[in-house]
N, C-alpha and C positions, 0 to 999 in steps of 0.2 A: 370414728365410728359414725356410720350414716344414720339418717333419720328413718322412721318407718316409711315415709313417703318415698324415699330414695330406694327402699328395698321392696317396694310393693310387688314387684314381679318375682320375688324370690322366696317369700316366707309367709306362713300363717301369722295372724295377729299374736303378739307375745312380746316378752322382754328380750330385746336384741342384746346379746352379749358381745358379739364381734361380727365383722362383715368384710367382704372383699368383692371387687368387681374387676372386669378387664377393660379399664380405660373407657373409651367411647364405643368400642365394638360390641359390648354387651353379649359376649358369647356365654358368659357364666357369671352367676351371682351366688353367694353362699352366706349363710348366717347360722349361728348357734342361738337357739331360742329356748327360754325357760317359761313354762306355762303352768300356772296354778290350777288346782282342781276347779272344774266348772265347764260351762258351755261357751262355744264361740262359733261364729259363722264366717267363713272365708269365701269371698267372691271368686268367681272364675277369673283367672289371670291370663295374661297374654302368652306366657311361656310355660311349658311343662316343668314339673318339679319332682325331685326325688327327696323324700323325707326319711332320714335314718334315725331310728330311736337310739338315744345316747345316754339314757339314764337307767335307773332301777326299773324292774318290771312293774307295769301299771296297767290297769284295765282302761281301755279306750273304746268308745263307740263312735262310729262315723257313718253318716249318710252322704253318699257321693255318687253322682252319675246314675242315679236310680238304684244303686246297690246299698245294702246295709251290712256293716261288719261290727261285731261286738266281741272283743277278746282281749287277752293279755298281750301287751306289747313288750317284747324283751329287747335287751341291748342288741343292736345290729339288725333288728327287723326293719323292713323297707316298705314304704308306700310309694307308688308311682302315680302321680296326679297329672293327667293330660291337660293340655292348654285349654282354657275356657271353662273348666269344670269347677263349679262351686262345691263347697263342702260344709257340713255341719258336724262339729266335733263335740263330744262329751268326754271329759277326762276325769277319772275318779281319784286322782292323786296328782301330786306335783310331777310334771314330766319335763324332760329335756330332749331336744331333738335337733339334728343338724339338717338344714335344708339347702339343697342345691337346685337353683333354677337354671335351665339351659335354653338358649335361644331356639325357638321353633324353626326359624329360617336356617340356623346352623345345622339342626337335625336333618332338614331337607337337603342341605348342601352335602353333608356326609353321606347320606343315602345315595344321592346322585353320583358322587365321585367314587363310591366304593363298588364292589362287585356283588352287592346283596340282591340286586334285581327285585327290589320292593316295588309293588304297585302303588303303595301309599305309605306315609310315615306316621299314620295314626297310632298313638300308643294306647295300650289297654289300661284301664283303671285297675290298680292292684293294691290290695291291703296286706300288710304284714307278711311279705314274702321274704325268703332268704336268698341272697345272691352274693357269694364271697367276692366276686370281681367288682360289683358296684360298691359294696361296702368298703373294699380296699381303696378304691378310687376316692370315695367320700372322705375316708380318714386321711388320705394323702393330701387332699385339698385342705382339710381342716388343719393339719399340721403345718402346711405351707402358710396358711392364713395367720395362724397364731404366732409364727416366727417373723411376720412382717413381710412375707412374699420375697424371700431372699433369692429365689430362683427366677423370679420375674415372669414376663409375659409368655416366653416360650414354654415354660413348665406348665402354666395354666392352660395354654392352648392345647398342649399334649393331653392334659387331664380332661379337657372339654371334649376332645376328639375320642378319647378312650371311653368316656362316659356315654357319648352319643352312640358309638358302635355297640356298646353293651346293651343300652336301652333298646335300640332297634333290633338287635339280634335276638333279644329275649322278650319280645312283645307278647309272646304267648305264655309267659310264666304263669303258673297257677298260684292262686292265693293260698294262705296257710290252711291246712286241712286237706289239700289235694293229695294225689298219689305221689309216692316218693320216687325220685329218679333212681336208676339202678345203683345200688351200693350206698344209698343215702338213707338217713333216718326218715320215717314218715313225718310229715310236717307237724302233726299234733304231738307226736312223741318228742320231737326236737324242741318244740315250744315248752313242753312240760319239763324237759331236762334243763333248758335255759332258765326257766323260772325257779326250779329247784336250786340251781347254782346260785342265783341272785339272792334267794331267801336264806341260804346257808353259808354265805361267804365267810362268816366269822367262825365257822366250825372247821373241823379237820375233814376236808373234802377230798377223799381219796377216790381213785378210779374204781376201786373195788366196791366202795360204799355206793357210788352212783350206779354202777352196773347192777348191784344187788337191788337197789331201790326200783330200777326199771326193768328188772328181770331179763337182763341180756349179759352175755359173757364180756369180760374185760377186753379181750382182743377185738371182738366185734364192735363194741362201743367205741374203742379208740379209732378203728378204721372208718366206721360210718360217720362218726362225729367230724373227723377231719374232712371227709368228702362233702359233708353237709355245710360246714361253717368255713372251711378253708384254712383252719389252724388246728393244732392238737387241742384236746380237751384240757390238758395241763396248762398249756400256754393261755388258753381262753380264761381259765380260772385266775391265773396270775394277773392277766390284763384287767379283768373285772375288779380284782382286789386293788390294783393300783388306781383304777378310775374311781372306785369308791373312797379310797384313802385320800386321793387328791381333792375330791369334793368335800370331804370332812375337814381337811386341812384349811380349806378356804372358808367354809361356812360354819364350822364349829370350833369352839375354843378348848377342846380337849387337848391333853398333852400328846406329843408325837408318839410316845411309847404306848399310850392308851389306844390311840387310833390304830397303831400296828396290831395290837391284840384284837381289837373289835373287827378288823377286816381280815383276820385269819392268818396273818404273818406270824412266824415263830417268835420273832423279836424285832426290835426297831431297826437293827442293822440289816436284817433281811429285807424289810420294807424299803430301806434306803437304797440298797443295791438294785432292787427291782424297779424302783421309781426312776433311778438314773438310767436304767436300761431302756425303759419304755418311754419316759418323758424327757430325759436328758437333764433333769434337775433333781436336787435332793429335797426331802420334805421341808427342811428349814428354808431353803431357797424359794420353794413354791409358796410357803406361808408368808414369808417376808415380802415376796413380790406382790401377793394379793393385798397385803396391808398398805402398800404404797400406791395402789391403783386408785 
């Protein structure tokens, strides 16, 4: 694991859980950061960064690039921070986020070698947007990183290229609260739904219950959620339960069966099968692995 100075171009100040980089070429750097409640100032860095919220919903205020944003960050929300832009953060609870820094020179190279016909590669400052493609790329990098980079340099170069293309292509993405794209949930309503899911993971979260809560039909909710987030609402709920359970297995000493109940699984075996499906390990293996770290 690298030091904070080695990761200066890839992440805000915080506790670094894991990190990776691409040898000497510096196309890409990534880190998982855990940040306690409080304030921090992050100087403008050489390369742009993508920050993907990876924890429970939490209120975050940020001043960056002359703009101010104060809102609830949900799992999968994305901030895009242009190169050289300083930020002042205020976090109202413990937060976890995955940060990917990408070379500004590589962005320019991708723009020049593609058919985008861009007059410049300046990225827009974005707060808490949703982008299923960028999110998927980020989680793929995270998974590769956690497994010790078994796919090697070629995989990471492919991820860097995909991320660069997506960032350049979507420079005009609106921040949360903007108008919804056709067939998608309005940003504010989507954020309310994601917060509702996070706050009620331990309950019986049916599609009908959520649809009733937000006064929309079940069929419309299913269709619009998938278009907005990139996965079905049912899969998203299971994924968040697995993530919450994994965090509790590592950081709390409750029994595995109790954690299963508190995260909304019908029973321990249900949690075990879903954890193997999403993480590739059983609850016991995950806990034992964290005990030996």
